N, C-alpha and C positions, 0 to 999 in steps of 0.2 A: 770568707768569700766564695770558698768554694762549695760550699754548701748553699749558699743562694745561688750560685748558676745554676747548679742543679736543678734546684725546685722551680727555677726560672724555666727551665728547657723544659721539667715535667708538665708544666702549667700552659706552656707554649703548645706542646705534642697535642695535649686534650682542646685547646683552643680548635686548632687544625683537625682533629678527628669531629668535633659537633659539627663546626663548620662544613666539612664535609658531608655531614648526614642531615645537611639543613639546616640543624638547629632545633627543629620542629618536630612534632608527634604526624602533622600532615606530610606523606611520602608519596611515592609512586609505587613502593613495594609492601606487600604484607609487612604489618607491624607487630602481631599478634597481641595487639590494643592500641588505642586510636587510632586515628582516621587514616584511610586510604584513599587517595583520589583517581579514579579514572576519570580520564579525558576520550569523550566519545566525539569522531569527526564526521563531519557531513557536508556537502554543499546544499543548496537551495537555489531553488529560480526564482528569486527576488522580482526579474526581470524576463522577460522573452513570454514564448508563448505558454510555456507551462507554468507561469506566474501564480494563476486562481489556484490550480492543484495543489500546486507546490507549498503556498503559502499556508494552505490549510492543513496539509501534511506536518508543516513544520509546527504547525499551531497544538496538535497533537504532540509530539514527541516534547515540547518545552511543559506542557502541562503534566506531562510524566514526569519530569526532569524534576518539576519543583516539590509535586508531591513524595517521590521516591528523599529526595534531600531533605524532609523535614527531618525523617530519621534514621534514614540511612540503611542500607545493609548490615544487618550484625551477623557477623561469620563466629562459628565455632572457639575460634580462638581469641574473640575479644576485639578482631578488628571491626571498625563501622567503614563500609565502603560507601563512598559518596560520587556527585558526578560533576563536571564540569564540560564544557564544551566550545570546540573550535569550530568554526563553520565560514564560506564563503559563498558569494553570488556567482553560480556557474552560466547564469544569463541564458539557460535553457540552451546550451551550446557544446555540445559534442564534445569539440576540439577545448574547451577549458578543463573538462572534465578529470582526464587524466592526469594534467597537469597538476591540480588544485588537489587530485587525491595523494599525488603524488608529496606533493606539499604539506598535506595533511599528516604523512606517514612520519618523512623524512626530517620536517623542519619544525613543527607543532607535536609531535611525538604522540599522535593518537594511538589509543591504547585499544580501542573496537570502532568501528566504523557503522554508520547507515545510509542506506543508498541514497540518491538524489532521486526525484519523482521522473518517471519515464522509465521505459524499457530500455530504450537509447542508451540514455546517459547511464544508465545502473551496469547496463553492458558495458562501457567503456569502466566504469569505474570499478568493476569485479574483477576484469584485469589485472589493477593495480594492486588491488588486495590479495588475490591468489599469488602473484610475485614477491610483494612482500610480508606474505604470511600471515596478514590480518583477518580474524572474523569481521565479516558485513552480513547484518540483517539488512536485507530489502524488503521495500517497501515502495507502495506506488508503483510496483515495474511485475507483469504479467507474465513476459515472452518465457517458453518453454526453453528458447535456445541457450540463454545464458548459461544453467546447470547441465547442458550436454555437450560441457568440453574437457570434463576432466577436472573440476574446480572441488576443492575440498575445503574451503572456506568460506562458502557464502551461502546463505541460507534464506529461502521464499518465503514470506509471510502470505500473499495475495496467491488467490485462485490462478493457475496457469492459464493463460492467454487460448490453451486448446479448448478450455472447457468455460470459455467468459459469455458466447452467447449458443451454443447449443442446448441450454434450457429454453432462453427465446422459440426455438424450434419446435422443444415438446410441448412449450404452451399452446402456438399455433397449432401442433396436432390436437390439442385436449379441445382447444375454442372451436375449431373447425377442420373437420377429419373430411372436407371438400376440398380444401384449398392444398393448392396442386405447383403455383409458380413464388416463386422467391427472389428477388434482386439485390444483390450484395454490392454495396456503393463504399468503399472505403479508404480512408487516409493512406498514402504510401509513406509507412513509417513501420519500423520493427514490429513495435505494437501490434496496430491497428492489423497489418497485411498477415501475420501471425494469427490473430484472432478470425479474420476472414475467411483464410482458408483451412481453419480448422470447422468452421461452420458451415463453408463449404461442401467438403467432405461428409460431415455428419448429415447435412440436409438431405445430400444425394442418396447417401445411404439408409433415409428413412422414404426414399421415394419423389422427395420433392424436384421439380426441375428448377435450376437456376438460370433464370430466364438474362440475366447479366451480372460480371463479375468485374468490376473496374475500378482501379484505385484513381486517386486526386490528390494534388499536391496538399501540404498541409495550414499552406499560405492563400489557398482558393477562397475568394468572395464572392465570385459568381456560379453559381451551380448550375446554370440554365441548359449548357448541356447535358449535363449527366440528368435533369428533370423529363427532358425532352425525351432521351432513350425511354428512361421508365415508363413516361406515358404511353410509347410506342410498344412497350413490353407487357404493360399491364399484369403487372406482379400482383398477385393477392398480400405478400410483404414484403417492406424493405427492410433489411437490415445491412448494419454496419455503422460509419463514422469514423473517430478517430479520437479527437479529445474534445476539451469545451468548446474552445471559437469556432473551430469547424461545425462541429456539430450542431450547436443553436442556430449558426447559421443555414445548416443545411435544412435543420427543421422548419426555419424559417420563412424560406424562401418555398418549399414545397407547401406551404400554407397559404403564401401569398398567390402562388400559382394553380390554385383549387386544387391539387395534386393529393389526393386522401385515398392511400391504401387501407386494408383494413385493417392492418397492425403497421406499423413503424416502430424497430428496435433499434437504438444507437448507444457507440459505447461511451462511456464517461459523461458524457452533459447532462443527461435527464437524472442523476440522482443527486445532482449540485441544486442547490437550494437555489441559486440565481437562475437556474433555468426556468422558473416560473415568472421571471421578467419578460419573458415571450408572451406574454398572456393568452389568447387563444391558440396562438400557435404550439403550445406546449401542450393541450388538452388532448389525452390518448396515447403520447408519447412514452414509449417503456425503455428502461434501461434496467441491463444488468448493475449490480451493486456489491461490492465485496462485504457490506456492511450497513445495515439502519437503526435508527431508535427503536424501531419496531422487532427489531430482529429478537426473535424467541431463547435466546439463550441463556442459562440460568444453572445453577448448583442442583438445582432438582432435575433437569435436562441433562447434566452430566454423569449425573447418578445413574439415572437410567439409562445412558447410553454406556455405563460402565468406564467413566473417565474419572479423571479428575480435573476439578474444578482453581481456578487459579485468577485473581486480580479480583477488580471491583465488578460491582453487577452492571448492566446496562444502563438501567436507570443512575446510579450513579455516576458513571462515565459521563453521561448526558448533562447531568445537573453538573456537576463540574464545570465541563467543557461553557458550558450556557451561561453559567456563574461568572469566569473568568473572562468569554469573549462576547458574552451577549448574544450569541447566536446558538441556531442547534448545529451541532456537529455534522460534517459529512462524512461519507467512508474513507477519503484522503485522510482525513482529522483523526480518525478512530485507526488507521494502518497506524498513522505517525506514533500514537499513543502506545500502540501494540507493539512494535519494533522495541520501543524501551522497556516494556513490559517484559518481553520476552527475554531480553538479555539480563534482564533483574531476575527471572526466575531460574535460567540458567547460570547465574551466578551463586545465588541459593542451593540450587542443587548441586553444584560442584563443590560448594562450601571453600570458594577459592576464585581469585580471580586469574587465576594462572589460565592463561590463553588455550592449552590445550585440554585442559581439564573441562572448561569452557564448552569448547567444541563437543567434547564427548557428551555433555549433560544435552547440548541441542541436537545433538543426533538423536537423544535418545527419548525425547520431547513425544509427548501423547496426550494433550490434555486441551478441555474445553476452557474458553475464556468470553469473554464478554465480546471478542470480536468473532468468535467460531473455535471450530474445532482447528488444531495447529499438529502437522506432524510432518519430515520432512522423510524424501526418499533417502539411503543411503547407500544406496548402491553404488559402484562407479562409474556406470553411465550415465546415472542423470543426480549424482549428489545436490541435496539442498535444494531440489525442486520439491513443492508444496504438493502431499498427495490427500489431503484430508479435506481443507477449507473449502467450502459451496457458494457460490454466489446465491443471491436473492434476486428479484424482478419487480422494480417499482414502476409504476405508472402515473402519470398525472391527471387528476381528474376532477370535477368541480362536486363541493358538497353541497347542503343542501341550501344554502346561503348564496351559493355562487360563486365562493373562494375557492383557489387553488390548492387542491391537497395533494401529496404524494402518499400511495399506496401502496401495499404489499400486493402482490397478483401471483405471484411463484415463488417458491412450490406451493402446492395445495395445503401443506400442512404449516405453513408459515403466512399464509397469506393476511391480509386484515381486510381486503373489499373484491369481491368478485372484476376481473378484468373488465375494461371497457371494448368490447367488440361487437363489430367493427369500430373504429376508434372515432368516427364521425357522427355515429350514432346519439 
């Protein structure tokens, strides 16, 4: 009887031990063999003013996760890392973001974070990520200011806002050395304001007169007061905008009122394929894009620049996205995919999922991907700020059959067509 009792106690202890370990090779920690599941948390704007861009960003991220989970990431100790996701609708509302990211970390036990779409929402999420010590890769967010607050765990994928429209000023100079006046009309939002202020300073440094510099509410649907002022100021170029809905409305109303500057360069809206729904109002409109399917990034260009190449080619990513969603990817989609790809690279480079080792790998990133060159500022003053990625500028034109097509017009070495200038010719 005593021997039976001892055996029973030993078996009971073994059962308790197995239960405590989850009874499965799929765990949250390194196993030295077996599968480790990493939870990535993020919010998306399934509703609200950022819905279109955020949906595209989410689709790109989901494509990456689907592809990486086919085989997982294989670490040197035999562990296979795979990914799960926890996500919520932030309703395009800043007040929801901090609550939801706190929930993602504290309740959902997210291991790593991806940012929401937009600089304002990302700035709110970054505070929580830093407080909780969680690595967050930001995409769809270009504001410089977020990365100048002493953060150590947040890494920016996009070209910063301070460089968003400076290329449009350079393009104007290359097309028309006689142009002198620029009007800047922008959304009163963190991202657009930062872009507009930087563009104004850059334009003035190049000798341009900024004849109008005004902001508008993001929900504006009637731009008549601004258009009247633009007509009076007679600028050579109009620059600014904000996000998709307001940018499209502004461009359409300019066209309807017969206001045709030599150049119109707007944020966010023109690179989106849905901008073509404006018809003739889209013709000639230029927009800065974080990425385009015609972008000229390749293993050969990486080698020429002395950089390492990582991930799929531009064509492979584009084809995979089109196969899954039956549409061409936008730069938001590419950014969503690239955010996951960057985390994948850092885990492989660190040969670990330990957050501190992954963070160290991110600090050392200097590589070329289908999305472009990626490298982060590692200084205390601007840690995590993107320092290598550059914008491309697209313009809607009509091809020989009269169909609207999107062409890369700047920089010179990456263009697919000459710019239409003046835009109404």
